[in-house]
GULUM-144826 format. One line per 4 residues: number of its first residue (from 0); for each residue x, y, z of N, C-alpha, C. Coordinates in nm, 3 decimals, decimal comma, always signed. Each point is the difference from the previous one (the first is absolute). Example, Ala and Ser with C-alpha at 12.3 -4.5 7.8 and 13.67 -1.06 7.14 Angstrom:
BEGIN
0 = +1,319/-0,569/+0,780/-0,089/+0,119/+0,000/+0,090/+0,120/+0,000 ~ -0,035/+0,105/-0,072/+0,082/+0,119/+0,006/-0,077/+0,109/+0,073
This chain:
BEGIN
0 = +7,651/+8,179/+13,695/+0,144/+0,019/-0,013/+0,038/+0,050/-0,139 ~ -0,074/-0,038/-0,100/+0,036/+0,037/-0,136/+0,002/+0,151/-0,017 ~ -0,098/+0,069/+0,060/-0,005/+0,146/-0,016/+0,117/+0,065/+0,071 ~ +0,041/-0,054/+0,117/+0,115/+0,054/+0,071/+0,127/-0,017/-0,082
4 = +0,014/-0,115/-0,063/+0,117/-0,023/-0,086/+0,005/+0,102/-0,111 ~ -0,115/+0,028/-0,060/-0,003/+0,097/-0,110/+0,039/+0,138/+0,048 ~ -0,046/+0,038/+0,118/+0,031/+0,133/+0,052/+0,149/+0,014/+0,024 ~ +0,059/-0,100/+0,063/+0,142/+0,008/+0,030/+0,084/-0,010/-0,126
8 = -0,044/-0,077/-0,098/+0,074/-0,010/-0,126/+0,007/+0,135/-0,068 ~ -0,109/+0,073/+0,009/-0,004/+0,130/-0,067/+0,099/+0,098/+0,062 ~ +0,034/-0,021/+0,129/+0,092/+0,091/+0,067/+0,144/-0,046/-0,010 ~ +0,021/-0,120/-0,051/+0,135/-0,056/-0,004/+0,083/+0,066/-0,109
12 = +0,130/+0,008/+0,027/+0,091/+0,054/-0,102/+0,055/-0,109/-0,090 ~ -0,040/-0,128/+0,025/+0,047/-0,111/-0,082/-0,059/+0,011/-0,140 ~ +0,071/-0,053/-0,099/-0,053/+0,004/-0,138/-0,135/-0,068/-0,009 ~ -0,094/+0,060/-0,071/-0,135/-0,056/-0,016/+0,003/-0,109/-0,106
16 = -0,054/-0,115/+0,033/-0,011/-0,110/-0,095/-0,128/+0,017/-0,080 ~ -0,007/-0,052/-0,122/-0,121/+0,014/-0,082/-0,126/-0,047/+0,070 ~ +0,008/-0,109/+0,077/-0,121/-0,053/+0,065/-0,060/+0,101/+0,094 ~ +0,087/+0,080/+0,068/-0,051/+0,098/+0,095/-0,075/+0,112/-0,072
20 = +0,039/+0,027/-0,121/-0,064/+0,109/-0,075/-0,146/-0,029/-0,029 ~ -0,037/-0,127/+0,000/-0,136/-0,035/-0,037/-0,081/-0,059/+0,115 ~ +0,060/-0,009/+0,119/-0,069/-0,062/+0,113/-0,127/+0,075/+0,037 ~ +0,009/+0,131/+0,013/-0,117/+0,079/+0,039/-0,108/-0,010/-0,106
24 = +0,040/+0,008/-0,126/-0,098/-0,009/-0,108/-0,070/-0,136/+0,001 ~ +0,075/-0,106/+0,024/-0,058/-0,135/+0,002/-0,103/-0,014/+0,112 ~ +0,035/+0,051/+0,117/-0,094/-0,007/+0,113/-0,123/+0,084/-0,028 ~ +0,019/+0,118/-0,056/-0,113/+0,087/-0,033/-0,092/-0,066/-0,102
28 = +0,060/-0,063/-0,102/-0,079/-0,067/-0,102/-0,078/-0,116/+0,060 ~ +0,060/-0,071/+0,093/-0,067/-0,112/+0,066/-0,118/+0,050/+0,084 ~ +0,020/+0,109/+0,074/-0,108/+0,059/+0,080/-0,114/+0,048/-0,090 ~ +0,038/+0,057/-0,114/-0,101/+0,048/-0,095/-0,080/-0,117/-0,055
32 = +0,067/-0,109/-0,031/-0,068/-0,118/-0,051/-0,098/-0,055/+0,103 ~ +0,041/-0,005/+0,127/-0,089/-0,048/+0,105/-0,120/+0,094/+0,019 ~ +0,025/+0,130/-0,015/-0,109/+0,097/+0,009/-0,103/-0,023/-0,110 ~ +0,049/-0,023/-0,122/-0,090/-0,023/-0,112/-0,078/-0,131/+0,016
36 = +0,066/-0,103/+0,052/-0,069/-0,127/+0,023/-0,110/+0,015/+0,103 ~ +0,029/+0,073/+0,108/-0,102/+0,023/+0,103/-0,116/+0,081/-0,057 ~ +0,031/+0,102/-0,080/-0,106/+0,083/-0,059/-0,089/-0,082/-0,093 ~ +0,060/-0,091/-0,075/-0,078/-0,084/-0,091/-0,097/-0,091/+0,074
40 = +0,027/-0,026/+0,127/-0,090/-0,081/+0,082/-0,097/+0,087/+0,080 ~ +0,001/+0,130/-0,026/-0,089/+0,091/+0,071/+0,046/+0,033/+0,140 ~ +0,125/-0,032/+0,034/+0,055/+0,026/+0,134/+0,075/+0,133/-0,004 ~ -0,074/+0,108/-0,007/+0,060/+0,130/-0,027/+0,084/+0,053/+0,116
44 = -0,043/-0,023/+0,122/+0,078/+0,047/+0,114/+0,134/-0,072/+0,007 ~ -0,001/-0,132/-0,024/+0,126/-0,074/-0,004/+0,089/+0,051/-0,114 ~ -0,062/+0,027/-0,113/+0,076/+0,050/-0,116/+0,068/+0,132/+0,034 ~ -0,069/+0,088/+0,071/+0,058/+0,130/+0,033/+0,120/-0,013/+0,094
48 = -0,002/-0,102/+0,085/+0,114/-0,024/+0,090/+0,124/-0,039/-0,081 ~ -0,018/-0,095/-0,092/+0,111/-0,039/-0,086/+0,048/+0,119/-0,084 ~ -0,096/+0,077/-0,048/+0,033/+0,110/-0,090/+0,075/+0,112/+0,072 ~ -0,030/+0,018/+0,129/+0,068/+0,103/+0,077/+0,150/-0,025/+0,002
52 = +0,039/-0,126/+0,022/+0,142/-0,034/+0,001/+0,060/+0,008/-0,141 ~ -0,075/-0,046/-0,100/+0,048/+0,009/-0,137/+0,027/+0,145/-0,039 ~ -0,090/+0,088/+0,041/+0,014/+0,142/-0,034/+0,121/+0,061/+0,072 ~ +0,018/-0,036/+0,126/+0,114/+0,052/+0,076/+0,132/-0,040/-0,066
56 = +0,009/-0,126/-0,040/+0,122/-0,049/-0,062/+0,021/+0,063/-0,138 ~ -0,108/+0,017/-0,074/+0,011/+0,063/-0,132/+0,050/+0,144/+0,013 ~ -0,048/+0,070/+0,103/+0,045/+0,137/+0,023/+0,145/+0,002/+0,045 ~ +0,037/-0,095/+0,086/+0,138/-0,003/+0,051/+0,101/-0,028/-0,111
60 = -0,041/-0,083/-0,097/+0,089/-0,031/-0,113/-0,010/+0,106/-0,109 ~ -0,099/+0,088/+0,012/-0,025/+0,103/-0,102/-0,008/-0,062/-0,138 ~ -0,077/-0,110/-0,007/-0,015/-0,074/-0,125/-0,128/+0,046/-0,068 ~ +0,008/+0,072/-0,112/-0,121/+0,053/-0,064/-0,102/-0,108/-0,036
64 = +0,049/-0,112/-0,054/-0,091/-0,106/-0,043/-0,080/-0,053/+0,119 ~ +0,068/-0,028/+0,111/-0,070/-0,051/+0,119/-0,090/+0,106/+0,061 ~ +0,044/+0,124/-0,003/-0,085/+0,109/+0,052/-0,132/+0,006/-0,077 ~ +0,011/-0,012/-0,133/-0,121/+0,004/-0,083/-0,088/-0,121/+0,025
68 = +0,062/-0,118/+0,005/-0,077/-0,123/+0,019/-0,071/-0,003/+0,135 ~ +0,067/+0,049/+0,104/-0,066/+0,001/+0,131/-0,114/+0,103/+0,001 ~ +0,018/+0,111/-0,068/-0,108/+0,099/-0,009/-0,120/-0,054/-0,075 ~ +0,026/-0,071/-0,111/-0,111/-0,058/-0,077/-0,073/-0,105/+0,082
72 = +0,075/-0,083/+0,072/-0,063/-0,102/+0,084/-0,081/+0,065/+0,110 ~ +0,056/+0,101/+0,063/-0,072/+0,069/+0,108/-0,126/+0,066/-0,054 ~ +0,008/+0,058/-0,119/-0,117/+0,062/-0,060/-0,112/-0,102/-0,021 ~ +0,035/-0,117/-0,051/-0,101/-0,103/-0,024/-0,066/-0,046/+0,129
76 = +0,081/-0,014/+0,105/-0,055/-0,044/+0,129/-0,089/+0,108/+0,060 ~ +0,047/+0,124/-0,004/-0,082/+0,111/+0,051/-0,132/+0,008/-0,074 ~ +0,005/-0,020/-0,131/-0,123/+0,005/-0,079/-0,095/-0,111/+0,042 ~ +0,054/-0,120/+0,020/-0,082/-0,113/+0,042/-0,061/+0,022/+0,138
80 = +0,067/+0,080/+0,082/-0,049/+0,032/+0,134/-0,099/+0,116/-0,001 ~ -0,024/+0,057/-0,119/-0,094/+0,111/-0,010/+0,062/+0,136/+0,020 ~ +0,131/+0,008/+0,013/+0,069/+0,127/+0,020/+0,045/+0,054/-0,136 ~ -0,096/+0,044/-0,078/+0,025/+0,030/-0,140/+0,089/+0,122/-0,021
84 = -0,019/+0,105/+0,078/+0,081/+0,121/-0,018/+0,148/-0,032/+0,022 ~ +0,028/-0,074/+0,108/+0,138/-0,036/+0,029/+0,057/-0,090/-0,110 ~ -0,085/-0,089/-0,053/+0,044/-0,091/-0,106/+0,040/+0,078/-0,126 ~ -0,086/+0,091/-0,043/+0,031/+0,076/-0,122/+0,126/+0,086/+0,018
88 = +0,022/+0,050/+0,122/+0,122/+0,076/+0,025/+0,123/-0,088/-0,012 ~ -0,009/-0,124/+0,049/+0,112/-0,093/-0,011/+0,031/-0,031/-0,146 ~ -0,104/-0,025/-0,081/+0,024/-0,026/-0,142/+0,064/+0,122/-0,068 ~ -0,046/+0,119/+0,037/+0,056/+0,122/-0,057/+0,148/+0,014/+0,038
92 = +0,031/-0,028/+0,127/+0,138/+0,009/+0,047/+0,088/-0,104/-0,071 ~ -0,054/-0,120/-0,018/+0,076/-0,106/-0,068/+0,031/+0,040/-0,144 ~ -0,099/+0,056/-0,068/+0,021/+0,042/-0,139/+0,103/+0,113/-0,008 ~ -0,007/+0,093/+0,095/+0,097/+0,110/+0,001/+0,141/-0,052/+0,024
96 = +0,014/-0,096/+0,091/+0,131/-0,061/+0,026/+0,051/-0,070/-0,126 ~ -0,089/-0,070/-0,068/+0,039/-0,069/-0,122/+0,045/+0,096/-0,108 ~ -0,073/+0,109/-0,016/+0,038/+0,100/-0,101/+0,136/+0,062/+0,031 ~ +0,023/+0,032/+0,127/+0,124/+0,070/+0,037/+0,122/-0,091/+0,001
100 = -0,022/-0,130/+0,024/+0,112/-0,093/+0,010/+0,026/-0,079/-0,127 ~ -0,081/+0,023/-0,103/+0,019/-0,071/-0,126/-0,067/-0,136/-0,007 ~ -0,080/-0,034/+0,102/-0,075/-0,127/+0,000/-0,133/+0,022/-0,072 ~ +0,009/+0,018/-0,133/-0,116/+0,041/-0,078/-0,113/-0,104/+0,003
104 = +0,036/-0,127/-0,005/-0,102/-0,104/-0,002/-0,076/-0,004/+0,133 ~ +0,073/+0,014/+0,111/-0,067/+0,000/+0,130/-0,088/+0,124/+0,016 ~ +0,044/+0,112/-0,052/-0,082/+0,122/+0,004/-0,129/-0,022/-0,078 ~ +0,012/-0,059/-0,118/-0,119/-0,028/-0,082/-0,093/-0,098/+0,072
108 = +0,059/-0,103/+0,062/-0,081/-0,099/+0,070/-0,074/+0,062/+0,118 ~ +0,065/+0,093/+0,069/-0,066/+0,070/+0,111/-0,123/+0,075/-0,048 ~ +0,014/+0,066/-0,113/-0,114/+0,075/-0,053/-0,110/-0,093/-0,049 ~ +0,039/-0,115/-0,054/-0,100/-0,098/-0,045/-0,078/-0,054/+0,119
112 = +0,070/-0,030/+0,110/-0,070/-0,048/+0,120/-0,095/+0,107/+0,055 ~ +0,040/+0,124/-0,009/-0,085/+0,110/+0,046/-0,127/+0,008/-0,085 ~ +0,016/-0,018/-0,131/-0,116/+0,000/-0,090/-0,090/-0,119/+0,031 ~ +0,061/-0,116/+0,027/-0,080/-0,118/+0,034/-0,083/+0,027/+0,126
116 = +0,058/+0,071/+0,096/-0,073/+0,032/+0,122/-0,119/+0,090/-0,029 ~ +0,019/+0,096/-0,090/-0,112/+0,088/-0,039/-0,112/-0,082/-0,062 ~ +0,036/-0,095/-0,086/-0,100/-0,085/-0,065/-0,073/-0,087/+0,103 ~ +0,073/-0,046/+0,101/-0,063/-0,080/+0,105/-0,100/+0,083/+0,079
120 = +0,037/+0,123/+0,034/-0,092/+0,088/+0,071/-0,124/+0,029/-0,084 ~ +0,022/+0,021/-0,129/-0,111/+0,027/-0,091/-0,094/-0,120/-0,009 ~ +0,059/-0,119/-0,008/-0,082/-0,122/-0,008/-0,083/-0,019/+0,126 ~ +0,054/+0,044/+0,114/-0,070/-0,014/+0,127/-0,089/+0,120/+0,031
124 = -0,021/+0,085/-0,100/-0,090/+0,116/+0,015/+0,040/+0,092/+0,114 ~ +0,129/+0,021/+0,015/+0,048/+0,089/+0,106/-0,045/+0,143/-0,030 ~ -0,045/+0,073/+0,102/-0,049/+0,137/-0,020/+0,105/+0,090/-0,064 ~ -0,043/+0,074/-0,100/+0,088/+0,098/-0,062/+0,101/-0,056/-0,100
128 = +0,000/-0,130/-0,021/+0,096/-0,060/-0,093/-0,069/-0,025/-0,133 ~ +0,021/+0,090/-0,096/-0,060/-0,011/-0,133/+0,106/+0,032/-0,105 ~ +0,095/-0,090/-0,020/+0,112/+0,029/-0,091/-0,042/-0,001/-0,146 ~ +0,080/+0,066/-0,082/-0,013/-0,007/-0,145/+0,071/-0,129/-0,043
132 = -0,077/-0,103/-0,033/+0,058/-0,130/-0,029/+0,088/+0,000/-0,124 ~ -0,037/+0,077/-0,101/+0,084/+0,008/-0,119/+0,134/+0,064/+0,033 ~ -0,004/+0,102/+0,087/+0,125/+0,064/+0,042/+0,087/-0,098/+0,078 ~ -0,062/-0,080/+0,087/+0,076/-0,099/+0,076/+0,065/-0,102/-0,094
136 = -0,072/-0,045/-0,102/+0,057/-0,096/-0,094/+0,118/+0,062/-0,076 ~ -0,012/+0,128/-0,035/+0,111/+0,069/-0,067/+0,122/+0,004/+0,090 ~ -0,022/+0,028/+0,127/+0,111/+0,007/+0,095/+0,063/-0,138/+0,020 ~ -0,081/-0,103/+0,005/+0,053/-0,136/+0,013/+0,092/-0,032/-0,119
140 = -0,048/+0,029/-0,120/+0,078/-0,028/-0,120/+0,130/+0,081/-0,003 ~ -0,004/+0,122/+0,052/+0,122/+0,082/+0,007/+0,102/-0,064/+0,093 ~ -0,046/-0,049/+0,114/+0,092/-0,064/+0,095/+0,051/-0,133/-0,056 ~ -0,084/-0,070/-0,074/+0,042/-0,128/-0,057/+0,114/+0,016/-0,099
144 = +0,011/+0,118/-0,060/+0,102/+0,023/-0,103/+0,142/-0,013/+0,055 ~ +0,018/+0,017/+0,132/+0,135/-0,009/+0,057/+0,026/-0,135/+0,066 ~ -0,099/-0,089/+0,000/+0,015/-0,130/+0,066/+0,055/-0,105/-0,096 ~ +0,077/-0,091/+0,056/+0,056/-0,109/-0,081/-0,110/-0,095/-0,042
148 = +0,009/-0,048/-0,122/-0,100/-0,094/-0,051/+0,008/-0,131/+0,079 ~ -0,114/-0,065/+0,015/-0,009/-0,132/+0,065/+0,056/+0,000/+0,142 ~ -0,009/+0,114/+0,067/+0,049/+0,010/+0,138/-0,117/+0,002/+0,097 ~ +0,031/-0,019/+0,127/-0,105/+0,006/+0,103/-0,066/+0,138/+0,002
152 = +0,075/+0,111/-0,008/-0,065/+0,132/-0,003/-0,094/+0,018/-0,119 ~ +0,037/-0,050/-0,118/-0,089/+0,018/-0,116/-0,128/-0,081/+0,020 ~ +0,011/-0,114/+0,067/-0,119/-0,078/+0,032/-0,092/+0,078/+0,092 ~ +0,059/+0,067/+0,099/-0,081/+0,083/+0,091/-0,071/+0,111/-0,076
156 = +0,067/+0,054/-0,101/-0,062/+0,104/-0,083/-0,117/-0,056/-0,080 ~ +0,016/-0,121/-0,055/-0,110/-0,062/-0,075/-0,120/-0,026/+0,093 ~ +0,027/-0,043/+0,122/-0,109/-0,021/+0,096/-0,075/+0,130/+0,023 ~ +0,075/+0,108/+0,019/-0,062/+0,130/+0,025/-0,080/+0,048/-0,120
160 = +0,054/-0,022/-0,119/-0,073/+0,034/-0,122/-0,129/-0,082/-0,009 ~ +0,008/-0,127/+0,038/-0,119/-0,084/+0,000/-0,107/+0,051/+0,095 ~ +0,043/+0,049/+0,115/-0,095/+0,056/+0,096/-0,071/+0,123/-0,056 ~ +0,076/+0,082/-0,074/-0,061/+0,119/-0,061/-0,101/-0,040/-0,107
164 = +0,036/-0,097/-0,082/-0,093/-0,048/-0,104/-0,124/-0,062/+0,065 ~ +0,021/-0,067/+0,109/-0,112/-0,062/+0,073/-0,100/+0,106/+0,047 ~ +0,051/+0,113/+0,049/-0,089/+0,107/+0,047/-0,078/+0,063/-0,114 ~ +0,052/-0,013/-0,122/-0,072/+0,051/-0,116/-0,087/-0,107/-0,065
168 = -0,007/-0,117/+0,066/-0,081/-0,113/-0,046/+0,042/-0,049/-0,137 ~ +0,128/+0,014/-0,029/+0,057/-0,054/-0,124/+0,058/-0,137/+0,035 ~ -0,088/-0,097/+0,011/+0,036/-0,129/+0,057/+0,110/-0,071/-0,078 ~ -0,009/-0,001/-0,131/+0,101/-0,070/-0,081/+0,136/+0,066/+0,014
172 = +0,004/+0,134/-0,005/+0,126/+0,072/+0,015/+0,058/-0,020/+0,139 ~ -0,088/-0,001/+0,100/+0,046/-0,020/+0,138/+0,065/-0,136/+0,016 ~ -0,068/-0,105/-0,049/+0,055/-0,134/+0,013/+0,128/-0,015/-0,082 ~ +0,006/+0,063/-0,115/+0,120/-0,008/-0,084/+0,121/+0,058/+0,074
176 = -0,018/+0,114/+0,065/+0,110/+0,064/+0,073/+0,047/-0,088/+0,116 ~ -0,095/-0,054/+0,076/+0,036/-0,084/+0,114/+0,067/-0,129/-0,048 ~ -0,045/-0,053/-0,113/+0,060/-0,122/-0,055/+0,147/+0,022/-0,037 ~ +0,034/+0,119/-0,047/+0,140/+0,031/-0,030/+0,084/-0,005/+0,128
180 = -0,057/+0,053/+0,110/+0,069/-0,008/+0,129/+0,012/-0,144/+0,046 ~ -0,108/-0,075/-0,016/-0,001/-0,140/+0,043/+0,111/-0,080/-0,068 ~ +0,019/+0,022/-0,128/+0,104/-0,073/-0,074/+0,138/+0,026/+0,061 ~ +0,026/+0,124/+0,039/+0,129/+0,035/+0,061/+0,013/-0,067/+0,136
184 = -0,107/+0,005/+0,079/+0,005/-0,061/+0,133/+0,021/-0,151/-0,009 ~ -0,068/-0,064/-0,093/+0,012/-0,146/-0,010/+0,138/-0,040/-0,052 ~ +0,055/+0,075/-0,093/+0,135/-0,029/-0,049/+0,104/+0,015/+0,112 ~ -0,021/+0,099/+0,085/+0,094/+0,024/+0,109/-0,030/-0,078/+0,126
188 = -0,105/-0,083/-0,004/-0,041/-0,081/+0,116/-0,034/+0,088/+0,121 ~ -0,060/+0,117/-0,027/-0,051/+0,085/+0,107/-0,142/-0,048/+0,033 ~ -0,007/-0,102/+0,086/-0,127/-0,070/+0,019/-0,109/+0,088/+0,060 ~ +0,033/+0,078/+0,103/-0,102/+0,084/+0,063/-0,049/+0,107/-0,096
192 = +0,090/+0,058/-0,077/-0,040/+0,101/-0,098/-0,087/-0,062/-0,109 ~ +0,037/-0,121/-0,043/-0,081/-0,069/-0,100/-0,139/-0,031/+0,054 ~ -0,006/-0,039/+0,128/-0,129/-0,027/+0,063/-0,087/+0,125/+0,001 ~ +0,062/+0,115/+0,031/-0,077/+0,125/+0,001/-0,049/+0,035/-0,141
196 = +0,084/-0,025/-0,101/-0,041/+0,029/-0,138/-0,121/-0,085/-0,038 ~ +0,003/-0,129/+0,036/-0,116/-0,085/-0,027/-0,123/+0,050/+0,077 ~ +0,021/+0,044/+0,124/-0,109/+0,055/+0,081/-0,062/+0,121/-0,069 ~ +0,086/+0,087/-0,054/-0,049/+0,120/-0,068/-0,073/-0,037/-0,129
200 = +0,051/-0,098/-0,073/-0,069/-0,047/-0,120/-0,138/-0,054/+0,036 ~ -0,008/-0,072/+0,111/-0,129/-0,052/+0,046/-0,097/+0,114/+0,029 ~ +0,049/+0,106/+0,062/-0,084/+0,115/+0,031/-0,052/+0,066/-0,128 ~ +0,088/+0,014/-0,099/-0,040/+0,061/-0,128/-0,108/-0,085/-0,067
204 = +0,021/-0,131/-0,004/-0,096/-0,090/-0,064/-0,133/+0,000/+0,073 ~ +0,005/+0,006/+0,133/-0,124/+0,001/+0,078/-0,082/+0,125/-0,029 ~ +0,068/+0,116/-0,004/-0,069/+0,126/-0,029/-0,060/-0,001/-0,140 ~ +0,065/-0,073/-0,090/-0,051/-0,011/-0,137/-0,113/-0,102/-0,010
208 = -0,031/-0,068/+0,111/-0,107/-0,098/+0,001/+0,042/-0,139/-0,041 ~ +0,132/-0,023/-0,014/+0,050/-0,131/-0,042/+0,040/-0,081/+0,124 ~ -0,100/-0,054/+0,068/+0,024/-0,060/+0,131/+0,080/-0,130/-0,007 ~ -0,027/-0,083/-0,098/+0,072/-0,128/-0,008/+0,148/+0,021/-0,027
212 = +0,034/+0,091/-0,091/+0,142/+0,025/-0,027/+0,065/+0,076/+0,117 ~ -0,080/+0,076/+0,072/+0,052/+0,066/+0,120/+0,041/-0,105/+0,104 ~ -0,085/-0,101/+0,017/+0,032/-0,107/+0,095/+0,124/-0,077/-0,043 ~ +0,017/-0,017/-0,131/+0,121/-0,066/-0,050/+0,125/+0,079/+0,040
216 = -0,008/+0,131/-0,013/+0,113/+0,085/+0,036/+0,028/-0,007/+0,151 ~ -0,105/-0,005/+0,080/+0,018/-0,010/+0,145/+0,064/-0,134/+0,038 ~ -0,033/-0,105/-0,072/+0,064/-0,130/+0,027/+0,150/+0,009/-0,031 ~ +0,036/+0,072/-0,104/+0,142/+0,017/-0,032/+0,068/+0,084/+0,109
220 = -0,071/+0,102/+0,049/+0,054/+0,082/+0,108/+0,026/-0,084/+0,124 ~ -0,096/-0,085/+0,034/+0,015/-0,088/+0,116/+0,117/-0,096/-0,020 ~ +0,013/-0,053/-0,121/+0,110/-0,091/-0,030/+0,135/+0,068/+0,024 ~ +0,014/+0,124/-0,046/+0,124/+0,073/+0,018/+0,026/+0,031/+0,148
224 = -0,103/+0,043/+0,071/+0,018/+0,035/+0,140/+0,028/-0,122/+0,087 ~ -0,053/-0,115/-0,039/+0,034/-0,123/+0,073/+0,148/-0,031/-0,016 ~ +0,050/+0,014/-0,122/+0,142/-0,025/-0,024/+0,087/+0,097/+0,078 ~ -0,047/+0,124/+0,013/+0,076/+0,102/+0,071/-0,025/-0,004/+0,151
228 = -0,096/-0,082/+0,043/-0,042/-0,006/+0,140/-0,043/+0,138/+0,049 ~ -0,074/+0,069/-0,085/-0,050/+0,134/+0,030/-0,143/-0,011/+0,055 ~ -0,010/-0,016/+0,130/-0,130/-0,025/+0,063/-0,098/+0,115/-0,019 ~ +0,049/+0,124/+0,013/-0,090/+0,114/-0,014/-0,056/+0,007/-0,141
232 = +0,085/-0,028/-0,099/-0,048/-0,004/-0,138/-0,101/-0,110/-0,022 ~ +0,023/-0,115/+0,061/-0,095/-0,112/-0,011/-0,136/+0,038/+0,057 ~ +0,001/+0,061/+0,118/-0,127/+0,041/+0,061/-0,073/+0,100/-0,088 ~ +0,075/+0,094/-0,058/-0,062/+0,102/-0,086/-0,062/-0,063/-0,124
236 = +0,070/-0,098/-0,059/-0,051/-0,064/-0,121/-0,122/-0,087/+0,030 ~ +0,002/-0,072/+0,112/-0,117/-0,079/+0,037/-0,120/+0,090/+0,029 ~ +0,026/+0,115/+0,062/-0,108/+0,095/+0,025/-0,058/+0,050/-0,132 ~ +0,089/+0,035/-0,094/-0,047/+0,045/-0,131/-0,076/-0,110/-0,072
240 = +0,046/-0,123/+0,014/-0,069/-0,112/-0,063/-0,142/-0,014/+0,056 ~ -0,013/+0,018/+0,130/-0,133/-0,006/+0,059/-0,090/+0,110/-0,053 ~ +0,056/+0,119/-0,019/-0,080/+0,111/-0,051/-0,041/-0,021/-0,145 ~ +0,093/-0,054/-0,081/-0,032/-0,025/-0,141/-0,101/-0,114/-0,012
244 = +0,015/-0,104/+0,081/-0,099/-0,109/-0,001/-0,138/+0,053/+0,037 ~ -0,004/+0,094/+0,092/-0,128/+0,061/+0,036/-0,062/+0,076/-0,115 ~ +0,084/+0,076/-0,073/-0,050/+0,073/-0,116/-0,050/-0,095/-0,108 ~ +0,063/-0,116/-0,007/-0,037/-0,099/-0,102/-0,123/-0,081/+0,041
248 = -0,056/+0,029/+0,119/-0,121/-0,068/+0,044/+0,025/-0,140/+0,054 ~ +0,115/-0,019/+0,067/+0,034/-0,131/+0,057/+0,023/+0,017/+0,150 ~ -0,106/+0,007/+0,077/+0,013/+0,032/+0,143/+0,080/-0,102/+0,081 ~ -0,013/-0,127/-0,029/+0,073/-0,100/+0,078/+0,150/+0,010/-0,025
252 = +0,038/+0,014/-0,126/+0,142/+0,015/-0,033/+0,055/+0,130/+0,060 ~ -0,082/+0,103/+0,000/+0,040/+0,128/+0,057/+0,025/-0,013/+0,149 ~ -0,091/-0,065/+0,069/+0,013/-0,017/+0,145/+0,126/-0,081/+0,033 ~ +0,024/-0,106/-0,074/+0,116/-0,085/+0,027/+0,131/+0,079/-0,019
256 = +0,006/+0,082/-0,105/+0,121/+0,078/-0,026/+0,022/+0,106/+0,108 ~ -0,107/+0,066/+0,042/+0,012/+0,103/+0,104/+0,041/-0,060/+0,134 ~ -0,054/-0,117/+0,032/+0,040/-0,067/+0,123/+0,148/-0,039/-0,005 ~ +0,045/-0,044/-0,117/+0,141/-0,036/-0,014/+0,088/+0,124/+0,019
260 = -0,042/+0,113/-0,057/+0,074/+0,125/+0,017/+0,004/+0,040/+0,147 ~ -0,113/-0,010/+0,067/-0,005/+0,036/+0,142/+0,093/-0,087/+0,082 ~ +0,006/-0,129/-0,033/+0,088/-0,091/+0,072/+0,146/+0,037/-0,016 ~ +0,038/+0,040/-0,121/+0,139/+0,039/-0,025/+0,032/+0,130/+0,073
264 = -0,093/+0,097/-0,009/+0,022/+0,126/+0,072/+0,022/-0,025/+0,149 ~ -0,084/-0,086/+0,058/+0,011/-0,027/+0,144/+0,132/-0,072/+0,031 ~ +0,044/-0,087/-0,089/+0,123/-0,076/+0,023/+0,124/+0,090/+0,002 ~ -0,007/+0,113/-0,069/+0,117/+0,090/-0,004/-0,019/+0,123/+0,089
268 = -0,103/-0,006/+0,087/-0,015/+0,105/+0,100/-0,084/+0,119/-0,041 ~ -0,068/-0,007/-0,115/-0,089/+0,108/-0,042/-0,144/-0,034/+0,040 ~ -0,023/-0,005/+0,132/-0,131/-0,039/+0,051/-0,111/+0,096/-0,044 ~ +0,033/+0,127/-0,008/-0,102/+0,099/-0,038/-0,052/-0,027/-0,141
272 = +0,090/-0,031/-0,093/-0,043/-0,030/-0,136/-0,083/-0,128/-0,003 ~ +0,043/-0,098/+0,080/-0,076/-0,126/+0,006/-0,141/+0,024/+0,053 ~ -0,011/+0,080/+0,103/-0,130/+0,029/+0,059/-0,091/+0,076/-0,097 ~ +0,059/+0,090/-0,079/-0,079/+0,074/-0,099/-0,062/-0,095/-0,103
276 = +0,080/-0,097/-0,045/-0,052/-0,096/-0,098/-0,106/-0,090/+0,063 ~ +0,027/-0,046/+0,120/-0,097/-0,088/+0,068/-0,130/+0,073/+0,027 ~ +0,008/+0,129/+0,026/-0,123/+0,079/+0,022/-0,082/+0,009/-0,127 ~ +0,068/+0,006/-0,116/-0,072/+0,005/-0,128/-0,079/-0,128/-0,023
280 = +0,053/-0,112/+0,051/-0,064/-0,130/-0,023/-0,116/-0,020/+0,095
């Protein structure tokens, strides 16, 4: 009934009240939030359903900010689904919308997310992806120049810079960049983002051969994800803990952590991931 009310209100000749001016935007923002929550749990098809309605409402309101945010969210989900070409096009469209509408920070953030995706492909040895890492870092710093200090977008930029430093095996610089993001996330009580930052710090430390401190970081990641009730993040961190324990030569601890990860994956409906871990054991 709510959507019918909105349609008829739009056709009415009665004076528009302030609340009506923001109703569509509020519903779109709520749908976008639900899409992002589903995506964070690895439920990409569910996320796309929520996002479809968010995008429709954003277009109907002709709200540049929502249009950009829905495009960025859709790009991230498409990328996670392996549809990389479509994802990069969405980020490009979002940045163009930001530039044309004066949403400079969102335009910069779109480009930063696109760079992060390139770094992810490079880390996963995707065919044909051999970026100039110094050039990427220069571009990140250029985009950071328009972002507000101590904001969520600047934290995302620090994370991306950390990923670039990580690919160059500059472990101290990589951890320093991610730590700057972590401080912003923790101050703002962005628990899931803070958990991911700790997860990334653990990865950097593990690659540097510092297994004990890597495990400490994973424990912090788990602590944050428990507070956020982020089951997918918990499963990922327990899986990483099992892998790091294995590298450290502790097979029993590794097995216990991997089994715990598999149990969480199965509990949230990711049976395939659970089976992959159980097969390794």
